[in-house]
Structures are given as C-alpha cells and as structure tokens.
Rosetta silent file (secondary structure, phi, psi, omega in degrees, C-alpha in Angstrom):
SEQUENCE: MSHEKDIESRRRFLKAAAGTAVAAAVIGTLPRIARAADLPHLADSDPTAKALGYVEDASKTADAKHKAGDTCTNCQFYSGGPSGYGPCQLFPGKAVNAKGWCVSHAPKKA
SCORE:     score description
SCORE:     0.000 S_00000001
   1 L     0.000  -45.579 -179.460   47.072   44.814  146.731 S_00000001
   2 H   -58.561  -30.294 -178.751   47.722   46.219  150.222 S_00000001
   3 H   -68.131  -37.884 -178.430   48.882   42.874  151.459 S_00000001
   4 H   -69.437  -35.286 -177.588   51.649   42.787  148.763 S_00000001
   5 H   -69.455  -40.950  173.103   52.740   46.381  149.800 S_00000001
   6 H   -56.155  -42.427 -179.558   52.878   45.236  153.441 S_00000001
   7 H   -70.498  -42.440  175.519   55.142   42.210  152.523 S_00000001
   8 H   -64.029  -38.323  177.244   57.403   44.501  150.497 S_00000001
   9 H   -72.304  -32.713  176.688   57.655   47.042  153.156 S_00000001
  10 H   -69.951  -41.710  177.446   58.417   44.332  155.737 S_00000001
  11 H   -61.797  -38.386 -177.226   61.117   42.948  153.441 S_00000001
  12 H   -66.857  -46.787  176.916   62.746   46.430  152.982 S_00000001
  13 H   -54.504  -43.356 -173.377   62.755   46.826  156.780 S_00000001
  14 H   -71.707  -37.837  178.773   64.303   43.486  157.470 S_00000001
  15 H   -65.269  -46.662  179.674   67.086   44.138  154.821 S_00000001
  16 H   -62.259  -39.868  179.600   67.849   47.561  156.421 S_00000001
  17 H   -63.652  -45.687  176.337   67.887   46.096  159.874 S_00000001
  18 H   -59.385  -43.650 -176.943   70.300   43.289  158.777 S_00000001
  19 H   -64.659  -37.341 -176.632   72.528   45.769  157.058 S_00000001
  20 H   -70.192  -41.699 -179.054   72.600   48.027  160.078 S_00000001
  21 H   -65.687  -46.545  178.053   73.465   45.085  162.487 S_00000001
  22 H   -52.982  -52.237 -179.036   76.351   43.980  160.172 S_00000001
  23 H   -58.599  -47.113  177.906   77.677   47.541  159.986 S_00000001
  24 H   -55.688  -43.694 -175.829   77.517   47.938  163.807 S_00000001
  25 H   -63.319  -49.019  179.243   79.322   44.682  164.332 S_00000001
  26 H   -61.039  -49.516 -176.766   82.142   45.682  161.906 S_00000001
  27 H   -59.979  -47.701 -175.920   82.451   49.247  163.275 S_00000001
  28 H   -57.888  -28.814  178.158   82.571   47.805  166.823 S_00000001
  29 H   -85.129  -22.243 -177.194   85.743   45.720  166.231 S_00000001
  30 H   -61.620  -44.412 -179.768   87.687   48.506  164.577 S_00000001
  31 H   -68.359  -28.976  173.811   88.691   50.471  167.666 S_00000001
  32 H   -61.506  -39.729 -178.422   89.893   47.266  169.350 S_00000001
  33 H   -72.004  -33.152 -176.792   92.148   46.516  166.494 S_00000001
  34 H   -73.212  -41.130 -174.360   93.489   50.031  166.368 S_00000001
  35 H   -72.268  -25.352  178.463   94.150   50.125  170.129 S_00000001
  36 H   -56.177  -43.181 -180.000   96.171   46.841  170.250 S_00000001
  37 H   -68.966  -20.572 -176.408   99.153   48.559  168.607 S_00000001
  38 L   -98.285    5.997 -169.381   98.993   51.564  170.979 S_00000001
  39 L   -74.585  144.538  174.989   98.989   49.595  174.279 S_00000001
  40 L   -74.235  150.009  175.502  101.880   50.514  176.588 S_00000001
  41 E   -64.826  139.680  171.275  104.543   47.938  177.196 S_00000001
  42 L   -67.187  137.118  179.294  104.400   45.948  180.354 S_00000001
  43 L  -103.782  148.745 -178.395  107.193   46.891  182.709 S_00000001
  44 L   -59.386  -28.323 -177.469  108.997   44.445  184.971 S_00000001
  45 L   -81.967    1.441  172.425  108.177   46.698  187.848 S_00000001
  46 L   -55.228  130.325 -178.253  104.435   46.214  187.298 S_00000001
  47 H   -59.759  -42.966  179.616  102.879   44.556  190.430 S_00000001
  48 H   -66.363  -39.233  175.457  101.034   41.933  188.337 S_00000001
  49 H   -56.243  -44.826 -179.126  104.199   41.342  186.266 S_00000001
  50 H   -66.956  -39.732 -172.552  106.225   40.725  189.530 S_00000001
  51 H   -68.202  -31.029 -177.261  103.424   38.483  190.955 S_00000001
  52 L  -101.988   12.696  177.169  103.437   36.294  187.814 S_00000001
  53 L    57.513   35.134 -175.573  107.252   36.361  187.383 S_00000001
  54 L   -68.220  135.933  172.243  107.012   37.999  183.957 S_00000001
  55 E  -128.211  144.009  176.818  110.286   38.467  182.142 S_00000001
  56 L   -62.559  -35.277 -173.585  110.949   40.299  178.782 S_00000001
  57 L  -129.178  112.530 -175.664  113.234   37.572  177.563 S_00000001
  58 H   -63.552  -26.136 -179.553  112.156   33.994  178.401 S_00000001
  59 H   -71.742  -14.486  178.339  115.755   32.728  177.898 S_00000001
  60 H  -102.345    8.112  173.853  116.869   34.840  181.011 S_00000001
  61 L   -81.949  151.971  175.022  114.449   33.379  183.511 S_00000001
  62 L  -105.739    3.399 -172.721  115.668   31.257  186.321 S_00000001
  63 L   -72.158  139.369 -174.712  112.209   29.948  187.302 S_00000001
  64 L   -71.990  -19.800 -178.005  112.042   26.155  187.547 S_00000001
  65 L   -76.794  -25.120  178.319  108.530   26.167  185.906 S_00000001
  66 L   -60.241  132.244  173.735  110.012   27.468  182.580 S_00000001
  67 L  -114.240  146.184 -178.476  110.393   24.858  179.877 S_00000001
  68 L   -54.278  133.765 -179.548  112.697   25.390  176.888 S_00000001
  69 L    91.593   -9.754  176.663  110.845   26.965  174.073 S_00000001
  70 L   -76.419  115.867  173.907  108.049   28.503  176.192 S_00000001
  71 L  -142.199  172.498  179.797  107.433   32.151  175.289 S_00000001
  72 H   -59.393  -33.858 -179.776  104.459   34.458  175.114 S_00000001
  73 H   -54.523  -38.965 -175.213  104.174   33.671  171.378 S_00000001
  74 H  -101.762   24.224 -178.270  103.097   30.077  172.043 S_00000001
  75 E  -101.341  141.973 -179.037  100.906   30.939  175.038 S_00000001
  76 L   -68.242  -19.325 -177.306   97.124   30.756  174.874 S_00000001
  77 L   -88.272  -12.941  177.281   96.670   34.047  176.627 S_00000001
  78 E   -90.730  133.944 -177.915   98.746   35.966  174.065 S_00000001
  79 L  -124.967   15.705  177.687   97.027   37.328  170.988 S_00000001
  80 L   -94.344 -169.137 -172.506   99.868   39.290  169.324 S_00000001
  81 L   -87.012  175.447  179.004  102.146   38.477  166.490 S_00000001
  82 L   -69.301  -10.659  175.003  105.377   36.319  166.577 S_00000001
  83 L  -140.982  159.847 -179.585  107.608   39.269  167.051 S_00000001
  84 L    81.306 -140.625 -175.326  107.489   42.507  168.848 S_00000001
  85 E  -122.981  144.697  178.551  104.748   43.293  171.431 S_00000001
  86 E  -153.623  167.583  179.849  101.150   42.217  171.635 S_00000001
  87 E   -64.279  148.931  173.319   98.066   42.012  173.987 S_00000001
  88 E  -138.054  134.984 -179.953   97.933   39.370  176.736 S_00000001
  89 L   -63.017  -24.609 -178.532   94.746   38.487  178.653 S_00000001
  90 L   -75.535  -22.752 -177.765   96.646   38.278  181.888 S_00000001
  91 L  -123.384   73.956 -174.503   97.818   41.871  181.601 S_00000001
  92 L   -65.997  146.243  176.681   94.749   43.835  180.326 S_00000001
  93 L    75.239    9.594  177.328   95.726   47.176  178.868 S_00000001
  94 L  -133.188  157.452  172.641   99.370   46.342  178.446 S_00000001
  95 E  -102.036  140.724  179.802  101.499   44.729  175.676 S_00000001
  96 E  -112.932  160.409  179.994  103.917   41.988  176.463 S_00000001
  97 E   -78.180  129.212  175.223  107.023   40.968  174.614 S_00000001
  98 L   -55.207  -20.457 -177.860  106.486   38.029  172.277 S_00000001
  99 L   -96.071    3.311 -173.425  109.781   36.648  173.531 S_00000001
 100 L   -83.515 -177.444 -179.045  108.655   37.083  177.142 S_00000001
 101 E  -162.040  151.895  171.648  107.338   34.522  179.658 S_00000001
 102 L  -146.869  162.792 -173.420  105.487   34.258  182.980 S_00000001
 103 L   -64.040  -16.130  179.402  104.550   31.442  185.368 S_00000001
 104 L   -86.652   10.842 -177.714  101.011   31.407  184.036 S_00000001
 105 L   -55.398  130.379  173.079  102.193   30.282  180.532 S_00000001
 106 L  -126.421  123.616  176.178   99.654   27.830  179.033 S_00000001
 107 E   -63.023  142.698 -178.894  100.462   26.303  175.656 S_00000001
 108 L   -61.979  138.187  175.319   98.192   27.105  172.789 S_00000001
 109 L   -74.723  138.224 -178.964   95.746   24.273  171.869 S_00000001
 110 L   -79.573    0.000    0.000   96.347   22.929  168.413 S_00000001
C-alpha cells in the first residue's frame, strides 16, 4: 500500500513542478512584450546610428550599399511590425522606424 502512495505522491509532485515551469516561462516573456512598445526611438544623432549609417527613411539615403526596397521591415535584425517603430538587434534598447535602413541591412531568410 505504501508503494502506491509513494507513486501517487511522486506524480502529484511532477505535475506541480511541470505546471510551475510552464507558468514561469509564460510570465518571463510578458515583460519583454510589454517593453517593446515602450522603447525610445533611435535618434539619427545616436553614435551607433551614425556609425551604421541609419536613416529614418530608406528612400532618402544616398549610401551606395542601399538597394531599392531594402527597409528595416525586411531585415533579419528587425522584429517589429510592418509600420511604425520596433526593436532591432543592432540597436538594443531602442526602436527603429520600419521604413528606416542602415548599412548592416541583411534580408530576412524565407
């Protein structure tokens, strides 16, 4: 009889541990989602922006590396939406314009 109680107790513990792990994973992602919308916009005067030739409007760049149609929206480093501002891995803690561009533009892989 005690063997069956041990098995039941072990099962209860494993269920609680699994539930706790899932809850912690979900809760851990929530602050990141909420913070993405609150990021300050990247300014052209930012040293990293200057170093990477960042412009708010890709159509206004004179850089020879820019190809027609290249914008932050279709760059692998950009994780925002197709309009407005969103986070970019190259500029941590800042939001870039979806219509922007920089010399580090790398097309998203399909």
